[in-house]
Residue frames relative to the residue before (quaternion, step in Angstrom):
aa qw qx qy qz dx dy dz
M 1.0000 0.0000 0.0000 0.0000 0.00 0.00 0.00
N 0.2630 -0.7849 0.5394 0.1542 3.60 -0.58 1.09
I 0.7292 -0.4652 0.2818 0.4154 3.54 -1.25 0.32
R 0.6174 0.5564 -0.3350 0.4439 3.58 1.03 -0.74
E 0.6351 0.5333 -0.2926 0.4761 3.54 1.06 -0.94
V 0.6602 0.5205 -0.2918 0.4562 3.48 0.96 -0.97
I 0.6548 0.4906 -0.3047 0.4875 3.64 0.94 -0.93
L 0.6766 0.4921 -0.3102 0.4515 3.63 0.82 -0.82
T 0.6184 0.5206 -0.3446 0.4773 3.54 1.05 -0.78
F 0.6376 0.5102 -0.2933 0.4972 3.63 0.91 -0.98
Q 0.6755 0.5116 -0.3221 0.4221 3.57 0.71 -0.98
V 0.6732 0.4883 -0.2975 0.4689 3.61 0.83 -1.04
G 0.6815 0.4871 -0.3091 0.4503 3.55 0.82 -0.89
F 0.6455 0.5454 -0.2884 0.4503 3.49 1.04 -0.83
E 0.6422 0.5339 -0.2864 0.4695 3.48 1.11 -0.92
L 0.6762 0.4977 -0.2957 0.4557 3.53 0.96 -0.93
W 0.6134 0.5371 -0.3343 0.4728 3.62 1.18 -0.68
I 0.6841 0.4801 -0.3032 0.4578 3.59 0.89 -0.91
I 0.6035 0.5487 -0.3420 0.4666 3.58 1.12 -0.71
Y 0.6622 0.5195 -0.2946 0.4525 3.51 0.97 -0.99
M 0.6681 0.4992 -0.2914 0.4685 3.58 1.00 -0.91
A 0.6505 0.5026 -0.3299 0.4640 3.61 0.98 -0.66
I 0.6588 0.4922 -0.3032 0.4814 3.54 1.10 -0.63
V 0.6642 0.5277 -0.2965 0.4387 3.56 0.92 -0.95
T 0.7426 0.3765 -0.2068 0.5139 3.56 0.93 -1.08
N 0.2352 -0.7969 0.5184 0.2022 3.64 1.19 -0.35
C 0.4060 0.7248 -0.4353 0.3470 3.49 1.10 0.86
P 0.4265 -0.7024 0.4928 0.2862 3.67 -0.66 1.07
S 0.6261 0.5417 -0.3620 0.4284 3.64 0.92 -0.73
S 0.6118 0.5189 -0.3863 0.4553 3.64 1.01 -0.53
T 0.6346 0.5360 -0.3203 0.4554 3.56 1.00 -0.81
I 0.6415 0.5324 -0.3115 0.4561 3.55 1.02 -0.85
R 0.6774 0.4689 -0.2850 0.4900 3.48 1.01 -0.93
F 0.5874 0.5485 -0.3754 0.4617 3.64 1.01 -0.63
R 0.6450 0.4981 -0.3403 0.4691 3.66 0.84 -0.87
N 0.6743 0.4995 -0.3225 0.4380 3.66 0.79 -0.97
I 0.6745 0.4908 -0.3110 0.4556 3.54 0.94 -0.93
I 0.6294 0.5253 -0.3252 0.4714 3.65 0.96 -0.81
N 0.6569 0.4929 -0.3215 0.4713 3.60 0.92 -0.87
F 0.6570 0.5215 -0.3126 0.4457 3.56 1.07 -0.75
L 0.7012 0.4745 -0.2389 0.4755 3.49 1.07 -0.91
K 0.5544 0.6220 -0.3956 0.3864 3.61 1.14 -0.58
P 0.4895 -0.6763 0.4619 0.2995 3.58 -0.78 0.96
K 0.5431 -0.6707 0.3955 0.3143 3.54 -0.86 0.95
C 0.6117 0.5804 -0.3466 0.4108 3.54 1.13 -0.68
M 0.5841 0.5825 -0.3662 0.4306 3.60 1.27 -0.32
S 0.6112 0.5302 -0.3495 0.4723 3.57 1.21 -0.50
T 0.3660 -0.6919 0.5751 0.2378 3.39 -1.19 0.71
Y 0.6955 -0.4598 0.3626 0.4163 3.55 -1.37 0.32
K 0.6609 0.4934 -0.3149 0.4697 3.61 0.92 -0.77
E 0.6423 0.5107 -0.3234 0.4712 3.60 0.93 -0.92
R 0.6281 0.5083 -0.3578 0.4681 3.69 0.87 -0.80
L 0.6714 0.5023 -0.3137 0.4455 3.63 0.85 -0.89
I 0.6445 0.5066 -0.3210 0.4743 3.60 1.00 -0.80
D 0.6339 0.5351 -0.3152 0.4610 3.59 1.02 -0.85
E 0.6630 0.5140 -0.2797 0.4669 3.47 0.91 -1.04
Q 0.6712 0.4877 -0.2951 0.4739 3.60 0.83 -0.92
A 0.6495 0.5118 -0.3304 0.4550 3.66 0.90 -0.76
Q 0.6635 0.4926 -0.2947 0.4798 3.57 0.96 -0.87
L 0.6524 0.4841 -0.3436 0.4712 3.59 0.95 -0.76
N 0.6333 0.5370 -0.3379 0.4431 3.58 0.91 -0.83
Q 0.6163 0.5148 -0.3476 0.4841 3.66 0.98 -0.67
K 0.6471 0.5038 -0.3240 0.4717 3.64 0.94 -0.91
V 0.6227 0.5337 -0.3444 0.4569 3.62 0.88 -0.94
E 0.6848 0.5015 -0.2941 0.4393 3.61 0.73 -1.02
K 0.6663 0.4949 -0.3189 0.4576 3.58 0.96 -0.85
L 0.6559 0.5097 -0.3138 0.4600 3.57 0.98 -0.88
E 0.6113 0.5415 -0.3551 0.4550 3.61 1.03 -0.75
V 0.6466 0.5216 -0.2952 0.4720 3.53 0.95 -1.02
F 0.6538 0.5139 -0.3205 0.4534 3.66 0.91 -0.91
I 0.6627 0.5189 -0.3115 0.4410 3.59 0.84 -0.95
L 0.7154 0.4499 -0.2526 0.4711 3.54 1.01 -0.63
S 0.6184 0.5823 -0.3288 0.4128 3.56 1.31 -0.19
E 0.6797 -0.4983 0.3639 0.3967 3.49 -1.27 0.33
N 0.6052 0.5986 -0.3275 0.4100 3.61 1.14 -0.76
F 0.5765 0.5830 -0.3627 0.4430 3.54 1.21 -0.66
Q 0.6715 0.5182 -0.3013 0.4357 3.59 1.10 -0.79
K 0.6778 0.5309 -0.2793 0.4251 3.55 1.26 -0.42
I 0.5709 0.5942 -0.3769 0.4231 3.52 1.32 -0.22
E 0.6896 -0.4741 0.3439 0.4259 3.58 -1.30 0.45
A 0.5808 -0.6242 0.3954 0.3416 3.53 -1.08 0.80
V 0.6165 0.5686 -0.3370 0.4278 3.57 1.05 -0.77
Q 0.6508 0.5228 -0.3236 0.4454 3.69 1.12 -0.64
K 0.5910 0.6450 -0.3695 0.3133 3.59 0.94 -0.79
P 0.7221 0.4262 -0.2546 0.4818 3.57 0.81 -0.97
L 0.5905 0.5786 -0.3380 0.4497 3.51 1.23 -0.55
L 0.6693 0.4948 -0.2872 0.4742 3.50 1.00 -0.87
K 0.6547 0.4958 -0.3202 0.4722 3.53 1.02 -0.80
E 0.6251 0.4896 -0.3356 0.5068 3.63 1.05 -0.59
Q 0.6341 0.5057 -0.3557 0.4644 3.64 0.92 -0.68
L 0.6004 0.5518 -0.3527 0.4589 3.63 1.06 -0.73
I 0.6624 0.5119 -0.3030 0.4555 3.56 0.84 -0.95
A 0.6477 0.4924 -0.3192 0.4859 3.63 0.94 -0.89
M 0.6684 0.4978 -0.3259 0.4464 3.63 0.82 -0.88
K 0.6328 0.5273 -0.3227 0.4664 3.63 1.03 -0.74
N 0.6589 0.4944 -0.2995 0.4813 3.54 0.98 -0.83
Y 0.6269 0.4810 -0.3443 0.5070 3.68 0.95 -0.80
N 0.6498 0.5137 -0.3522 0.4357 3.71 0.84 -0.85
R 0.6363 0.5367 -0.3227 0.4504 3.61 1.05 -0.80
I 0.6409 0.5323 -0.3074 0.4598 3.53 1.08 -0.89
L 0.6326 0.5309 -0.3106 0.4707 3.59 1.00 -0.98
I 0.6320 0.5233 -0.3271 0.4689 3.63 0.86 -0.91
A 0.7040 0.4631 -0.3062 0.4429 3.59 0.77 -0.94
R 0.6135 0.5309 -0.3516 0.4671 3.61 1.12 -0.74
I 0.6565 0.4975 -0.3281 0.4625 3.55 0.86 -0.89
A 0.6477 0.5289 -0.3253 0.4415 3.66 0.85 -0.89
Y 0.6220 0.5587 -0.3141 0.4498 3.54 1.07 -0.80
L 0.6771 0.4847 -0.2719 0.4824 3.60 1.16 -0.78
Q 0.5315 0.6611 -0.4255 0.3152 3.62 1.05 -0.35
């Protein structure tokens, strides 16, 4: 048995265990964790170029939202003064990158 066969055997067994746990516990969070684990275990070569772009844009969008929330929070006021404009500039760059990813995805539609 080569390493790929071992990984696939583990992956299938693990997927079945997670499905079983999601059904037994009837817990939506188990289902969400199952999807995240399966996406992590899925070989990257199975993803298409478009799927990878969509995943990247979704992850970036989450980071943009989190940074926006942080900048508006009281904790932002507590950080060093030199960091504040850098984080704001980072947010602008992330939004530009996000806009570019959206445009690239739209082009592939």
